[in-house]
N, C-alpha and C positions, 0 to 999 in steps of 0.2 A: 788452518788459517786461511782468511781471504784476503785477496789484494785489493786495494780501492782502483777503480778504474782511472785511467788517466785522463786528465780535463780535456774534454774536446774529441776524446776517441771513438765515442757510440753516438747513437742519436738518442739514447733515453735520457729523461729530464726528470727531476723531482716532481713527485705528483702523478707519476704515470704518463707522462707526456712525451712527445715527441721533439726533436731539436728545431729551434725555431725557423732555422735555414730550410729545412725539410717542408715545413708547414708553409712557409711563405712561398716556395717554390709550386707546391701544390696549389695556392690561391692564386697565385699568377697564371699558371699552365692552364686551370678551369676557368678563369676569368679570358683568357686569350681564345682559348676555342668556344668560348659561348659567344664574344664578340664577333669571331670572324664567321662561325654557323649562323649568326643573325645577319651579319653582312651579305653572305652569300645567298641567304634565302629571301631577303628582300630584293637584292638584284634580280633572283630568277623571278620574282613576283611581278617586278616591274618588266621584265620582259615578254612574262607569258600571260599575265592576267588582264593587263591595261586593254581598255575597249572590248572586254568581251564579258559575256554573263558569267556569274558564279558557277564553278565547278564542283559537282555533288559528288562525295565521296563516303563510302562505308553506310549505304543507303540512306543517306541525309542526315548521320550523325555530325557529320564535318562539310563544311564548304569552304572552297578557296574563293576568296572574293577581295580585291584589291580597294583599299581604302587609304586615305590621309587624313591622321587625326591631328587636330592642332591641341586637344587637350589632353586629359587623362581619360580612365575607363569613363564609360556612358558620356564622352566630352565633357567632364566636368574640367571647368577653368579654361575652356576653349578661348576664351576673350584674353586670357593671360597668359599665353604662350610663354612669355619669356622669365616666368617664376620657376618653369620645371627644370631649366638648364642649372639655375641656381641651386636647386634642392639636390640635383644629382651632383654638381660639384661637392656641396657638403657631404653627401652619402660617400663620395670617394674618399674625401678628406678623412671622415671619420674611420673608413674602413682600413686606410694608411695606418691611421693612428692605433688602430686596433691590432695591426700586424707586428708591431714592434714588441708585443708581447705574447704573440700567439704561438702555442706549442701543443695545438689540438688538431689532428688530420679532418676529425668531423666538422670542425667549426671552418677549417680551411675550406673545405668543400662548400659549405654553406656561404661563407663569404664571399667565394671565388664565384659563385652562381650569380650574388647578387650584384657583385662588382661588374663582370661581364654584362648582364643585363641593362644594368645602369648606363654603362658606356656606349650598348648598341643603341640605345634610344638618345642618348646625348650626340651623338654622331648626327643623327637626324635633325635633331632640334639645332644644330649648329650650321650642318652644311646644306639641307636641304630647302627648297623654295618654302617659302617666300621671301627667305633673308635668314642671317645669321642670327642665332639664337631665337627665332621666332618660327624655324622651319617645323614640318608638319610631318609626324611618326608614319612609316610605312606600315600597315597593318592587312594581314592576307587571311588568319583563320578564323572563322565564324562556327559557331556550334549549333546545330539543331536549327538553325535557320540561316539563308544566305545573305541576310542582310543585318545581323547582328541584333535583331529582336528579343532573343533569348538571352544571349550572353554578350559583352562588348567584342567585337573583333580585336584579335591580339596577333602579336607576332612572337618569335622566338625569344627575344629579348625579355617581353613581358614573362612568357613561361619560365624561363631562368631565374629572373627576378623573384617571382611567386615560389617557386620551389625553392631557392635559398633561405627565404623569409620563413616558411612552413617548417624546413630543417631546421632553423635557428629556434624557433618556438619549441620543438621537439627536444632539442637540445638543452635547453632551458629546462623545462618541464622534467627532464631525467637528470639534472642536477650536473650535467657536463660543462666544465668550465672552459674559458679559452686557454688557459696556461696549462690544460692537460689533465686537470685534477678533476675529481668527481664531488659533490656535495654529499655527506652523509657517509659515503663508502670510505673517503679518506679519514674523514673523523672518528668513524669507528676504529680504522687500523690504529691510529694515533693512541685512542684512547686504551686499545688492547695490548700495545706496545709499552705505554708508559708505565704499568706496573711490573712488566717483565723486566724491563731496565732497571727498575728501583732495586728489584729483588736482587738482581745480579750484582749490582752497587754493594748492597749489604752483604753479601756472600764473601765478595772481595774485601 
């Protein structure tokens, strides 16, 4: 004879997920860590890379070079800087809504990276020169070329955001849902459990 778990006594949720509170804590912690790390690296870049030539690292695979970007990658939308804060605010609102039914730790990591990266660049857009909501983003990492001619110069916020999006795509492709369930696997388990339950009822 088994005893039913007391409501709220554990972290397990239907569908193999974790508790919403734990998932939201993980999401918020990762977002905060990404945001603080981004702000710190930008501060160090402004202190150490301003008015100096690019710093060559790893045999030229990576260069540290300070740039200020008014647009997105490859300076896309540079003449419409005000649009990017609005998009970011929309992303933050969407992630907040998703958190209401979040019970998957992998998804919490993914959304936390996206949120932290989005907030890192939003801080630049709002508070940096030349003005509120039209500020230029501080970038400092260039790959294989000191001036971003191979790949756009980026920052830690960009890295966090891209990593979160890539993880989200992988989670979608493997059928992992934000409520902790998994497409295919949970469906098969339900299908296998149904005949057994029917047979048990018939014997009773």
